[in-house]
C-alpha positions as CSV (number, residue, x, y, z in Angstrom):
1,M,-44.4,-74.4,21.7
2,I,-41.2,-75.6,20.1
3,V,-40.6,-74.3,16.6
4,I,-38.5,-76.4,14.2
5,D,-37.3,-74.9,10.9
6,A,-37.6,-77.3,8.0
7,V,-38.2,-77.5,4.2
8,V,-39.7,-80.0,1.9
9,R,-37.4,-81.8,-0.5
10,N,-38.6,-84.6,-2.7
11,G,-41.8,-84.9,-0.8
12,R,-40.1,-85.3,2.6
13,I,-39.7,-82.8,5.5
14,E,-36.0,-82.1,6.2
15,T,-35.1,-80.1,9.3
16,D,-32.3,-77.5,9.2
17,T,-30.7,-79.1,12.3
18,P,-30.8,-82.6,13.6
19,L,-33.7,-83.4,16.0
20,N,-33.1,-85.1,19.3
21,L,-36.5,-86.8,19.3
22,P,-37.3,-90.4,19.8
23,D,-38.7,-92.4,16.9
24,G,-42.5,-92.3,16.9
25,T,-42.7,-88.8,18.3
26,A,-45.9,-87.2,17.0
27,L,-45.5,-83.8,15.4
28,K,-48.0,-81.2,14.1
29,V,-46.7,-79.3,11.1
30,S,-48.1,-76.0,9.8
31,L,-47.2,-74.2,6.6
32,V,-45.8,-70.7,6.6
33,T,-46.5,-68.7,3.5
34,E,-44.8,-65.5,2.5
35,N,-48.0,-63.6,3.0
36,D,-48.6,-65.0,6.5
37,D,-48.5,-62.1,8.9
38,S,-49.6,-64.2,11.9
39,V,-47.3,-65.7,14.5
40,D,-48.8,-68.1,17.0
41,G,-52.3,-66.9,16.2
42,W,-51.5,-63.2,16.4
43,D,-52.5,-61.1,13.4
44,N,-49.5,-58.9,12.8
45,S,-50.9,-57.2,9.7
46,P,-51.3,-53.4,10.0
47,A,-55.1,-53.9,10.3
48,G,-54.6,-56.6,13.0
49,I,-52.2,-54.4,15.0
50,E,-54.6,-51.4,14.8
51,A,-57.5,-53.6,16.0
52,W,-55.4,-54.8,18.9
53,L,-54.4,-51.3,19.9
54,N,-58.0,-50.1,19.7
55,W,-59.0,-53.0,22.0
56,Y,-56.1,-52.3,24.4
57,A,-57.2,-48.6,24.6
58,T,-60.6,-49.7,26.0
59,L,-59.1,-51.5,29.0
60,Q,-59.7,-50.0,32.4
61,P,-56.9,-49.9,35.1
62,L,-57.0,-52.7,37.6
63,I,-57.5,-51.1,41.1
64,F,-57.5,-53.3,44.2
65,T,-59.1,-52.5,47.6
66,E,-56.8,-52.9,50.6
67,T,-58.6,-56.1,51.5
68,E,-58.1,-57.5,47.9
69,R,-54.4,-56.5,47.9
70,A,-53.8,-58.2,51.3
71,T,-55.6,-61.3,50.1
72,L,-53.5,-61.3,46.9
73,E,-50.2,-60.9,48.8
74,A,-51.1,-63.7,51.2
75,E,-51.9,-66.1,48.3
76,R,-48.7,-65.1,46.6
77,S,-46.7,-65.8,49.8
78,I,-48.4,-69.2,50.2
79,R,-47.7,-70.1,46.5
80,R,-44.1,-68.9,46.8
81,E,-43.4,-71.1,49.8
82,R,-45.1,-74.1,48.2
83,E,-43.0,-73.6,45.1
84,K,-39.8,-73.4,47.1
85,A,-40.7,-76.5,49.0
86,N,-41.4,-78.5,45.8
87,F,-38.6,-77.1,43.7
88,G,-36.5,-80.3,43.8
89,D,-39.5,-82.4,42.5
90,Y,-40.2,-79.9,39.7
91,A,-36.5,-79.9,38.7
92,E,-36.4,-83.7,38.6
93,K,-39.6,-83.9,36.5
94,L,-38.3,-81.3,34.0
95,A,-35.0,-83.1,33.8
96,K,-36.8,-86.4,33.0
97,D,-39.1,-84.7,30.4
98,W,-36.1,-83.1,28.6
99,N,-33.9,-86.1,28.5
């Protein structure tokens, strides 16, 4: 998600910095209030943090068998090689998307 800082003046949204977006680009705008403790859907209030910590304390460690570990490593290796082979295509697509 891209965050753009802006304010409302005379009923229009004005950004703090110029936007490099083409005309007609659709945007979703959400209001931030001074009492808004959430960021990207996270509740950062003291009660929200305590609830998250309580949930986190209930998690069990993830323990793999040797077979599961070997399978995971083999899949990672295959994925790594595929990503290396397709890196140029990914880079071109990103360059087109950002220009």
